[in-house]
N, C-alpha and C positions, 0 to 999 in steps of 0.2 A: 503494499500500499504506500509506503514512504517513497519507494522509487518511482511509482506512478505519479505521485504528487509533484516530485521533482522534475520528472519529464514534462509534465503539464505546465508547470511554472516556467520551465526553460523555453518551451514552445510558444507560450504566451508573450514572454519577454522578447523573444526573437522576432515574432511577428509585429509586436508593438515597435520595436526599433526599426524594422524594415519599412513599415508604413510611415513612421516619423520621417525617416530619411527620403522616402519617396515624395512626401508632401512638402518637405522644405528645400529639396535640391534645386539649384538654380537652372538646371536644364529640363526639368519636368514641366508640364504645362501649367501656365498660370490661370487660376480659376478666378472668375468674376461673375457677379450677377449683373446682367444687363437689361434695362427696362426699354421695351420697344412696343409703341402703340398699346399701352395699358396692360401689356404682358411682360412678365419677368422671366428671363432665361438664364440658366446656370451654364456659363460657357467656359471652355478651355481654349487658351491661346498658346499656340506653339512656341517652345523655346529651344528646340533642338531638331535639326533636319539632317538626315543622312543623304549621302550622294546617290542612294538607291530610292529615294523618296521624291514625291512632287515638291518643288520648292513653292509652297503656297501657305498662305495664313488662311485659316478657316473660322467662320462663325456659323455655328449650327442654328440658325435661325430660320424657321419655315415661312415666316411672313415675307412674301416676295414684293410687298408694297413698299419696302424701305430702300434707301440708297446708302452706300457706304464708300469710303475712300481710305486707303492705306498710305500713310506717310512713312518713308523708311530712309535710312542712310547707314553707312558703314559705322560701326561702333567705334568710339574713341577717335573720331575724325572730325575735321572742319568742313566736311561735305555739307551742302545744302540738301534738305530733304527732297526726295523724289516721290512723285504720287501716282498710284495706280488704283483703279476701280475694283470693287468687289463685284463679282458676277455670280448669279445664282446657277449652280450646276448640279448634275446628278451623275455620280460615277458608280459604275457596277462594282461590286465586291466580289472578287474571284477567288474566294476561299472556301473550300468544301467544309472546313470547321466552322467558319462564321455562318455559312449558309444553312447547315444542317442543325447545328447545336443551338445557335442563338437566332436563327432564322433572319439573319441580316443579309440582304442581297443587294443593297445600294447605299450609297453615302450621299446625302443631300446636305445643301447649305450654301453660304456665300463664300466664295474663294477669290483671294487676291494673289496673283503671281508675283514673285520676287525673284531677282537674279541669284543663281546658285553661286555660293562662295567657296573658296579653297577650304580644305580641311582646317579647322580651328579659327577660320574666318567668322566674324560676327556681324549681324545687322541689328540695329535697334528700330523700333517702330511704334507708331501710335495710330489710332483710328478715328475717323470723323464719320459719324453716323446720323443720318436724317430720317425722321419718320413724320408722322401727321402732326406732332407736337412741336417740330422744329429740329434743330441740329445740335447734337451732343458730341463731346469729344472724350475719348477713352485714352488713358495712359499718357497724355501729353506731358505732364510734369514728371512722371516716372516711366519712361518708355520700356516696353517689353524687349528683352535682348534674345536673339536666336543665335545659337552656335551651330555651325555646320561641321559635319564629321564624315569621314570616309565610311565605306561599307564594311562592317564586321561580320564575317561569315557566322551562321547560326552554329556550325560545329565548334566554334571558339567561344562565342558569346554564351551559348546555353550551358555548357559545362562550367564555365566560369561562374555564372550566376548560382548555379545549383551548389557548387562546391563551397562558395562563400556563404551561402545560406546555412549549409550543414556545418561549416566551421563555426559560425556564430552560435548555432543551436548546441553543438557539442561543447563549445566553450562555456556557454552559460550553464549547461547542465554540470560540467566539470567543477565550475565555480560554486554552484549551489551544493554540490555533493561535498566539496571540500569544506564549506562553512558548517554544514551539518555532520561532517566527519563520516560520510558514507565511504567505505573502504575502496570502492572501484573507481574513484575520481581520477586516479592516475591513468587508468586505461583510457578514458575519455580525453584526458589531457594530451596524450600521444596522438590520439586521432584528430584532435583539434590542430596540432602542429602540422600533421601530414596534409590535411585538408587545406590549411592556410598556405602551406608550401605550394601545393599544386594549383589551387585556386587563385591565390593572390600574388605569388611570386613567380609563377610560370604563365598561367593563362592571363593574369592581369596585364603584364607587359605586352603580351600578344594582342589583347583588346586595344590597348594604347597605340600599338604600331599600326594596326589596321585603321584605327580611327583618326590618328593625328600624325602618323609618320615616325614616331620615336618609340623605342622600346621602354625606356626608363627616363622619367623627367623629375625623379625625386633626387634626394641627397646621393652622391655628391654633384650630380649634373644640374639640378634645378630644385625648385621649391614647390613642385606639384603636390598639392594637399593630399590628393588621393593616394598617390604613390607613397608618400612619406608616412601617412597614418597607417598604411598597410605594413610598412617596414617596422614601424615602432611596435605594433601589435605582434608581428612575427618575432621580434627580438625578445619581447616579454615572454612569449610562449616557449621560446627556446630556453630561456632561464628557468621557466616553471617546470619544464620536463627534466632538465639537467638537475635541478636542485632536488627533485623528488625521485631520483633514480635509485639511490640506496637507502633513503630514509624518507618517511612521509613529512613533508613540510607543506601542509595545505595552504599557508599564508600566501606562498608564491603563486599557487594555482588561482586563488581567489583574486589576487592582485592582477594576474594576467587576464583573467575573465573580465574583470572590471575595466581594464584598459581596452580590450576589444569591444565591449559594450559602448564604451565612450566613443571609440573610433568609429563604430558602425553607426552611431547616432549623429555624427558630423555629416552635414549635407553633401551627397555625392557630387563630385565635379567642382566644388567650390575652389577658386583660385586654380582652375585647371588650365590646360593648354589653350593659348590664345594667339592668333596671328596679329603681328604688328604690321599694319598696312604700309607704314613708312619705310621699314627695313626689309619687309618680306620674310622676316624670321618668325618661327613659332616659338613663343616663350610662354611662361606661366603668368596668369593673371596678377599674382601678387608682385612679381618681379616687374611687370610692365606698369602697374600702378605707381610703384616706388620710382621707376625710371622717369615716368612722365612728370611726377612731382618735382624731381631734381631738375629735369629739363626746364620746366616752367620757372623755377627759381633762379636758374642761371641765365 
């Protein structure tokens, strides 16, 4: 019974951390309630586009009586905003899974086309929407930012996501077991280290390579937060496994589990790879921000 409760707690914590990360990450869709002709729609606005996707911004509004325009420009640039119109379109959904399981056969809404950018390139945008009540502007003061990325093959991305999820699950389980002095916590600690190695240190860089052209952008080559937080968690788990080899030292396991939970809760892709349009070089967001501030002061 005790083991079942620990598994259940570990699963709940892992799911909670994953959902929190998904809702707070800077590349996940931005959610906003938009009022149109006395109706309110909960919309998602794109913040990440792959090179295998349509370069469009979508508003899932069924009311065809509205007009909307998209204003966009390159992120962190002195460009003037360019304008494109939203057009109501219907796209077929060619997915047997979506067709049969969810009964979704088409995608409807207003779409505005934008120019595809190189991997790690970014565009910022805001929207002007006109209905029977007048014209309203969305996100003008805080534009939505889209990051573009290369195509990551499913055979790389899917195992990466699964291994990282199970690494987090086993980590949390090992941490809980160590706190409650459950004797098998060392077994799950080893499994955590193995999963973290293959999921984070092998497949993680491969995902980065396909998406942005570099295998590793963390220390000592850069300050990519995703790479560095994975490295920190991996080092803590190496310490936990080594310190528990000959003698039970549950404190190290609990500490490593806490660090991975903390790392897992940090929004994914924060301060991630970003194309500097002036130099044509891909750097990390944190480095680029600091560089721009220094340049402006000088």
